[in-house]
C-alpha positions as CSV (number, residue, x, y, z in Angstrom):
1,M,-122.7,161.5,-96.9
2,L,-122.9,159.1,-99.4
3,N,-125.0,160.8,-102.1
4,L,-125.2,159.3,-105.6
5,A,-127.2,159.9,-108.7
6,L,-127.6,157.1,-111.1
7,F,-128.2,157.6,-114.8
8,G,-129.0,155.6,-118.2
9,P,-130.7,155.3,-120.9
10,P,-134.1,153.2,-120.9
11,G,-133.1,149.7,-120.5
12,A,-129.5,150.5,-119.1
13,G,-130.7,148.5,-116.4
14,K,-130.8,151.7,-113.5
15,G,-133.8,149.8,-111.8
16,T,-131.4,146.7,-110.8
17,Q,-128.8,148.6,-109.8
18,S,-130.6,150.8,-107.8
19,E,-131.6,147.9,-105.6
20,F,-128.0,146.9,-105.2
21,L,-127.1,150.4,-104.4
22,L,-130.0,150.5,-101.5
23,K,-129.2,147.7,-99.8
24,K,-125.2,147.9,-100.0
25,Y,-124.7,151.3,-98.5
26,N,-128.0,151.5,-96.8
27,L,-129.2,154.6,-98.8
28,F,-132.6,156.2,-99.1
29,Y,-134.0,156.2,-102.4
30,I,-135.1,159.8,-103.8
31,S,-137.7,159.4,-106.9
32,T,-139.5,162.6,-108.4
33,G,-142.3,160.5,-109.5
34,D,-142.7,159.0,-106.3
35,L,-142.3,161.5,-104.2
36,L,-144.7,163.5,-106.3
37,R,-147.1,160.3,-106.1
38,K,-146.5,160.4,-102.5
39,E,-147.5,164.1,-101.7
40,M,-150.2,163.9,-103.7
41,A,-151.9,161.0,-101.7
42,L,-151.3,162.1,-99.0
43,G,-152.7,165.3,-99.8
44,T,-150.0,168.1,-98.5
45,K,-149.9,171.4,-99.5
46,L,-147.3,171.0,-102.2
47,G,-149.1,167.8,-102.9
48,R,-152.1,169.7,-103.9
49,E,-150.2,172.4,-105.9
50,A,-148.9,168.9,-107.8
51,A,-152.2,167.6,-108.7
52,D,-153.6,171.1,-109.7
53,I,-150.6,171.6,-112.1
54,I,-150.7,167.8,-113.5
55,A,-155.0,168.5,-113.6
56,S,-154.5,171.2,-115.8
57,G,-151.9,169.5,-118.6
58,G,-149.0,171.2,-117.6
59,L,-145.3,170.0,-116.0
60,V,-144.7,170.1,-112.6
61,P,-142.1,172.8,-111.7
62,D,-138.8,173.1,-110.5
63,E,-139.7,175.0,-108.0
64,V,-142.4,172.4,-106.3
65,I,-140.1,169.3,-107.1
66,V,-136.8,170.9,-105.2
67,Q,-139.2,171.5,-102.3
68,I,-140.1,167.9,-102.0
69,I,-136.6,166.5,-102.4
70,E,-135.4,169.1,-99.7
71,Q,-138.1,168.2,-97.2
72,T,-137.5,164.3,-97.9
73,I,-133.3,164.7,-97.6
74,T,-134.1,167.0,-94.2
75,G,-136.7,164.4,-92.7
76,H,-134.4,161.4,-92.8
77,P,-131.2,162.9,-91.3
78,D,-129.9,159.9,-90.1
79,A,-129.6,158.4,-93.6
80,N,-126.5,157.3,-94.5
81,G,-127.0,159.0,-98.1
82,F,-129.1,159.5,-100.9
83,L,-129.7,157.9,-104.1
84,F,-130.8,160.1,-106.9
85,D,-132.7,158.8,-109.7
86,G,-134.4,160.8,-112.1
87,F,-133.5,163.8,-110.9
88,P,-131.7,166.1,-111.8
89,R,-132.5,165.8,-115.6
90,T,-132.0,169.2,-117.1
91,T,-128.9,171.2,-116.6
92,V,-130.8,173.8,-114.8
93,Q,-131.9,171.1,-112.3
94,A,-128.1,170.1,-111.8
95,Y,-127.9,174.0,-110.4
96,I,-130.8,173.6,-108.3
97,L,-129.5,170.4,-106.7
98,E,-126.0,171.7,-106.4
99,G,-127.2,174.7,-104.5
100,L,-129.7,172.1,-102.4
101,M,-126.6,170.5,-101.5
102,L,-124.6,173.3,-100.9
103,K,-127.7,174.7,-98.0
104,L,-127.5,171.2,-96.6
105,N,-123.9,171.4,-95.9
106,T,-123.1,168.4,-98.5
107,S,-122.5,167.9,-102.0
108,L,-123.0,165.0,-104.4
109,T,-120.4,162.7,-104.1
110,G,-121.1,161.2,-108.0
111,L,-122.8,160.4,-110.7
112,I,-122.7,156.9,-112.1
113,S,-123.6,156.6,-115.9
114,L,-124.7,153.0,-116.7
115,S,-123.4,153.2,-120.9
116,V,-125.6,151.1,-123.3
117,P,-125.5,151.6,-127.3
118,E,-128.9,152.5,-128.7
119,E,-129.6,149.6,-130.5
120,E,-128.6,147.4,-127.0
121,S,-131.5,149.8,-125.5
122,V,-134.1,149.2,-128.0
123,A,-133.6,145.3,-128.4
124,R,-133.9,145.0,-124.6
125,L,-137.3,147.0,-124.1
126,L,-138.4,145.2,-126.6
127,K,-137.9,141.7,-125.3
128,R,-139.6,143.5,-122.3
129,G,-142.4,144.5,-124.0
130,K,-142.8,140.7,-125.1
131,T,-143.9,140.1,-121.1
132,S,-144.4,143.5,-119.3
133,G,-147.8,144.3,-121.0
134,R,-146.8,148.3,-121.2
135,S,-147.7,149.8,-124.4
136,D,-144.6,152.1,-124.4
137,D,-142.5,149.4,-124.8
138,N,-142.9,149.5,-129.1
139,E,-140.2,150.5,-131.2
140,A,-141.4,153.7,-131.9
141,V,-142.0,154.6,-128.6
142,I,-138.7,153.5,-127.3
143,R,-136.7,155.3,-129.6
144,N,-138.7,158.4,-128.8
145,R,-137.8,157.9,-125.7
146,L,-133.8,157.7,-126.3
147,H,-133.7,160.7,-128.2
148,E,-135.6,162.7,-125.4
149,Y,-132.9,161.0,-123.1
150,A,-130.0,162.1,-125.4
151,E,-131.3,165.5,-125.7
152,K,-132.0,166.7,-122.5
153,T,-130.4,164.3,-120.0
154,L,-126.9,164.1,-121.5
155,P,-126.0,167.8,-120.9
156,V,-126.3,166.9,-117.4
157,M,-123.8,164.5,-117.7
158,R,-121.3,167.5,-119.4
159,F,-122.4,169.3,-116.3
160,Y,-120.8,166.7,-113.6
161,R,-118.4,166.1,-115.9
162,D,-116.6,169.5,-115.6
163,R,-116.8,168.7,-111.6
164,G,-114.4,165.7,-112.5
165,I,-117.7,163.3,-110.9
166,V,-119.0,161.0,-113.6
167,Q,-118.6,157.4,-113.6
168,E,-119.3,155.4,-116.5
169,V,-119.7,151.8,-116.4
170,D,-120.7,149.6,-119.2
171,G,-124.1,148.6,-118.8
172,T,-123.7,145.7,-121.2
173,A,-121.8,143.7,-118.9
174,S,-123.3,140.7,-116.9
175,I,-125.5,142.1,-113.8
176,D,-122.8,141.0,-111.0
177,A,-119.8,142.8,-113.2
178,V,-121.5,145.7,-113.3
179,H,-122.5,145.4,-109.7
180,G,-118.8,144.8,-109.4
181,A,-117.8,148.0,-111.3
182,V,-120.2,150.1,-108.9
183,A,-118.9,148.8,-106.3
184,A,-115.8,149.5,-107.2
185,Y,-116.5,153.3,-107.8
186,V,-118.1,153.9,-104.5
187,D,-115.7,152.1,-102.6
188,R,-113.1,154.2,-104.1
189,E,-114.7,157.1,-103.5
190,L,-115.9,156.6,-99.6
191,S,-112.2,156.1,-99.1
192,K,-111.4,159.1,-100.0
193,R,-113.7,161.2,-97.4
194,L,-112.1,162.8,-94.5
195,L,-113.3,163.3,-91.0
196,T,-113.4,166.9,-90.6
197,I,-114.1,167.8,-86.6
198,V,-115.1,171.5,-85.0
199,L,-114.4,171.3,-81.4
200,F,-115.8,173.9,-79.6
201,G,-115.3,174.8,-76.2
202,H,-115.0,178.1,-73.6
203,P,-111.5,178.8,-72.3
204,G,-110.8,176.0,-69.8
205,S,-112.7,173.4,-70.9
206,G,-109.9,171.2,-71.8
207,R,-110.3,170.9,-75.7
208,G,-107.0,171.5,-76.6
209,S,-105.8,168.8,-74.7
210,Q,-108.6,166.6,-75.6
211,G,-108.2,167.7,-79.6
212,K,-104.5,166.8,-79.4
213,A,-105.3,163.3,-78.2
214,L,-107.9,162.8,-80.2
215,A,-105.8,163.6,-83.4
216,K,-103.3,161.1,-81.9
217,E,-105.5,158.6,-81.4
218,F,-107.5,158.9,-84.8
219,G,-105.0,159.4,-87.2
220,L,-106.1,163.1,-87.5
221,E,-104.4,166.2,-88.3
222,Y,-104.8,168.7,-85.1
223,V,-105.4,172.2,-86.6
224,A,-105.0,174.9,-83.7
225,T,-104.3,178.5,-85.0
226,G,-102.9,179.4,-81.5
227,A,-99.7,177.0,-82.0
228,M,-99.6,177.9,-86.1
229,L,-99.0,181.1,-84.8
230,E,-97.0,180.6,-82.8
231,E,-94.7,178.1,-84.7
232,E,-94.4,180.9,-87.4
233,V,-92.9,183.1,-85.1
234,R,-90.5,181.2,-84.2
235,S,-89.4,180.5,-87.3
236,G,-88.4,183.5,-87.9
237,S,-90.2,184.5,-91.2
238,P,-91.1,187.6,-92.3
239,L,-95.1,186.6,-91.7
240,G,-93.8,185.2,-88.0
241,A,-92.3,188.8,-87.5
242,R,-95.3,190.6,-88.6
243,I,-97.2,188.3,-86.3
244,N,-94.9,189.2,-83.3
245,A,-95.6,193.0,-84.0
246,L,-98.9,192.4,-83.7
247,Y,-98.9,190.5,-80.7
248,E,-96.7,193.0,-79.1
249,S,-99.4,196.1,-79.5
250,G,-102.0,193.8,-78.3
251,E,-104.0,193.5,-81.7
252,L,-105.7,190.3,-83.0
253,V,-104.0,188.6,-85.9
254,P,-106.4,189.5,-88.7
255,D,-108.0,186.4,-91.2
256,D,-105.4,187.1,-94.0
257,V,-102.8,186.1,-91.8
258,V,-104.8,183.0,-90.6
259,V,-106.3,181.5,-93.3
260,P,-103.0,181.0,-95.4
261,L,-101.9,179.2,-92.7
262,I,-104.1,177.2,-92.1
263,E,-104.5,176.2,-96.0
264,R,-101.0,175.8,-96.2
265,K,-101.5,173.0,-93.1
266,L,-104.4,171.2,-95.2
267,A,-102.4,170.9,-97.9
268,E,-99.0,169.5,-95.9
269,A,-101.2,166.9,-94.4
270,K,-100.4,163.3,-95.3
271,G,-101.9,159.8,-95.0
272,V,-104.7,161.5,-92.6
273,K,-108.0,160.1,-91.6
274,G,-109.0,163.8,-91.3
275,F,-109.0,167.0,-89.6
276,I,-109.3,168.4,-85.8
277,F,-110.0,172.1,-85.5
278,K,-109.4,174.3,-82.3
279,G,-109.6,178.0,-82.1
280,F,-110.8,178.0,-85.7
281,P,-114.0,178.8,-86.5
282,R,-113.7,181.8,-84.1
283,T,-116.0,183.9,-85.7
284,L,-119.1,183.9,-88.0
285,V,-116.5,185.1,-90.5
286,Q,-114.6,182.1,-90.2
287,S,-116.8,179.8,-90.1
288,Y,-118.1,181.1,-93.7
289,I,-114.2,181.0,-94.8
290,L,-114.0,177.0,-93.5
291,D,-116.8,176.1,-95.6
292,G,-114.7,177.5,-98.3
293,L,-111.6,176.0,-97.3
294,L,-113.2,172.7,-97.1
295,M,-115.2,173.0,-100.4
296,K,-112.1,173.6,-102.1
297,R,-111.0,170.7,-100.8
298,G,-113.7,168.4,-101.8
299,S,-115.1,167.9,-98.7
300,T,-117.7,169.5,-95.9
301,L,-117.7,169.6,-92.0
302,S,-118.4,166.2,-90.8
303,A,-119.1,167.0,-87.0
304,V,-119.4,170.2,-84.3
305,I,-118.8,169.3,-81.1
306,E,-118.6,171.4,-77.7
307,I,-117.4,170.7,-74.6
308,A,-119.3,172.0,-72.0
309,V,-118.4,173.5,-68.5
310,P,-119.7,176.1,-66.1
311,T,-118.4,179.5,-65.6
312,L,-117.1,178.9,-62.2
313,E,-115.4,176.1,-63.1
314,L,-113.5,177.5,-65.9
315,I,-112.5,180.4,-63.8
316,A,-110.8,178.3,-61.3
317,R,-108.9,176.1,-63.8
318,L,-107.9,179.2,-65.6
319,D,-106.7,180.1,-62.4
320,R,-104.8,176.9,-61.1
321,R,-103.2,177.0,-65.3
322,S,-102.1,180.4,-64.5
323,R,-99.9,179.0,-61.8
324,T,-98.2,176.1,-64.4
325,G,-96.0,176.3,-67.5
326,Q,-98.9,176.1,-69.7
327,R,-100.2,179.3,-68.8
328,M,-101.9,181.3,-71.6
329,P,-101.2,185.4,-72.1
330,Y,-104.8,185.8,-70.5
331,D,-104.4,183.4,-67.7
332,S,-102.5,186.6,-66.0
333,S,-105.4,187.9,-63.9
334,T,-109.1,187.4,-63.1
335,E,-109.9,190.3,-65.0
336,R,-108.1,189.0,-68.3
337,I,-109.6,185.4,-68.2
338,V,-113.4,187.1,-67.7
339,K,-112.7,189.6,-70.2
340,R,-111.4,186.5,-72.7
341,L,-114.5,184.6,-71.3
342,K,-116.4,187.4,-72.1
343,E,-115.0,187.1,-76.0
344,H,-116.1,183.8,-76.6
345,E,-119.4,184.2,-75.7
346,T,-120.0,187.6,-77.8
347,K,-118.1,186.1,-81.0
348,T,-117.6,182.1,-80.7
349,V,-121.1,181.5,-79.1
350,P,-123.0,182.8,-82.2
351,V,-121.1,180.3,-84.5
352,I,-121.7,178.0,-82.4
353,E,-125.6,178.7,-82.7
354,K,-125.4,178.9,-86.5
355,Y,-124.0,175.1,-86.7
356,R,-127.2,174.3,-84.1
357,Q,-129.4,175.7,-86.6
358,Q,-127.7,174.2,-89.6
359,R,-126.6,170.8,-88.8
360,G,-126.8,170.6,-85.2
361,V,-124.1,170.4,-82.0
362,V,-123.5,167.7,-80.0
363,T,-122.7,169.2,-76.2
364,V,-120.4,166.9,-74.4
365,D,-120.0,167.3,-70.4
366,G,-116.3,168.7,-69.6
367,T,-116.7,168.3,-66.1
368,G,-115.4,164.7,-65.4
369,T,-112.0,163.6,-65.8
370,F,-109.6,163.7,-68.9
371,D,-110.2,159.9,-69.0
372,E,-114.4,160.2,-68.6
373,V,-114.7,163.1,-71.1
374,F,-111.8,161.6,-73.8
375,A,-114.5,158.3,-73.4
376,V,-117.5,160.3,-74.6
377,L,-115.4,162.7,-77.0
378,S,-113.8,159.3,-78.9
379,N,-117.8,157.8,-79.5
380,E,-118.4,160.9,-81.3
381,V,-115.5,160.8,-83.3
382,K,-116.1,157.0,-83.8
383,N,-120.1,158.2,-84.8
384,G,-118.4,160.4,-87.4
385,F,-116.5,157.7,-89.0
386,R,-119.7,155.7,-89.1
387,N,-121.4,158.4,-90.7
388,L,-119.0,158.5,-93.6
389,R,-120.1,155.5,-94.9
């Protein structure tokens, strides 16, 4: 999701550039002033609360504003992203927006600042005042507004500059030149975005073979914890020896072993378009770990896909696999197969339900042929790439 904040002093041309960004990137426009007026006009609970505060001469508190913004974002799940105008206006609001973005499993892509010297802003606004008829387009009011902008809003710039997501654009250039500079920045940021998919499914659902095929087809890095652990054992490293000892004792490999391997896998991947995870996260704890790993890389989860196969079909598949070279340790008996399926139900299904509630899960019927299931999964991956933009 592409989320942008557009900054600039009065007279910088934010209105013109907003129209350009909304049209070019199909973003949803979020102006706190517009949203407040809409809520009040509709007579919603938040709108009535805001109207009462304004009527009494007060300022609408951040608590009300953030609720309106949140319901606007969640109310437009199909949006390619959002353009914030007039928010965040203070450092406190910047923290609020950051927390809201985290809650919604996304983040602010960048802050575009249109730089215009004070005298140029004054000249532009005085010129506008000759035709606009606006009473606030006089020099005294203009300079007061510019002072207020510098005092309250520029600290927000420092907040985001510390996070490395501020792009300053010369607002004194021609409109077309500013368009070009803004578009170049946004396109550059979009090119950095990676598709990150978690592929779920019970043992025997085909997620391993499908995950590998999808990774090859779309230039993704296949991240499978089982394969990484086995590779480490084969390497003969001290860590591999520890993993092997855990295998032999029948113990589960702890997260403090698995997570560094995943982090190394992500760091070493070069020239890929994204990642597809199989076998991780397997527990609720691991789902939070994955959020942290992705956030550390400036990324978020793009899609969650579950391959659904009826239980009897799963047992039949795993029984057939037990007689092939692809057999897994838990394929050795019906009792162990059932135990492994129950483990998935108790540990991993709650993870899927968490994602279903937070962001939605795409469920794909896995009972067809390999090619039929692959075709459906491929369409979902293509949708994921489209949603990145």
